[in-house]
N, C-alpha and C positions, 0 to 999 in steps of 0.2 A: 552395125546395121547391114553391112555388105554380107556378113556371114549368114544372116537370115535369108537373103536373096538366094544364096547358093543352097541353103538348107531346103527351101521351098522348091527350087528347081530339081534338086536331087530327089526329093520326095515325089514330085510329079513324075519323074522318069521311072522311079521304082514302081509306082502305081501303074504306069503305062505298061511296064514289063510284066505285071501280073495279069494283063488282059488275056493271054492265051490260056492260063490256068483257070481264070474266072469263066471263060467261055466253055471250057471242058467240064468243070466241076460245079458250075452255078446251078444247074437244075437239081443236083443232088444235095446241095449244101445251103440250108437256110442260115446257118451260123455265119458262113462266108458273106452272104448278102447283108446280114445284119451288121457285121463288122465293117464292111465296105461302106454301107450307108451312113452309119454313125461317124465313121472317119471322114467321109465327104462333108457331112454337115459341120463337124467340128472344124475341119480345115478351112472351109469357106467362111465360117464366122470369124475364125482367127485371122484369116487373110483380110477380111473386111475391117476388122478392128485395127490391124496394122496399117492399112491404107488410110483409115480415118485419123490416125495419130499424126497430127501435123506439128508437133512440138518442134522438130528440127527445122522445118520450113519457117515457122514463126520466129524462132530464135535467130536464124540466119537473116531474115528480113529486118529484124530489130538491129542486128549488128550493122547491116548495110545502111539503114536509116541513121544510126548513130555516126557512122563514118561520113555520110553525106552532110549531115548537120555540122560536123566538125569542119569539113572542107568549106562549107558555105560561110561559116563564122570566120575562118582564116581568110577567105577571099574578101569578105566585107571589111575586115580589119586592115587589109592591105590596100583597099580601094581609096582613092583620094576623096 
């Protein structure tokens, strides 16, 4: 999962670095505008999907709940 974070950060930096070229050639290049727009839409939707994927969090919470239940059971067995 950590590699995706770095991938997205690197991608954002690369797109930021294209800004000077975009400002220079934007008025003459409809294709550039189309590619940048499609990329931005795909990237934002993909990012939203990644953010909405809560499987890791749910699994971690379930493990914590299982551990706490086990501790409570052990505590209750040892209580007089």
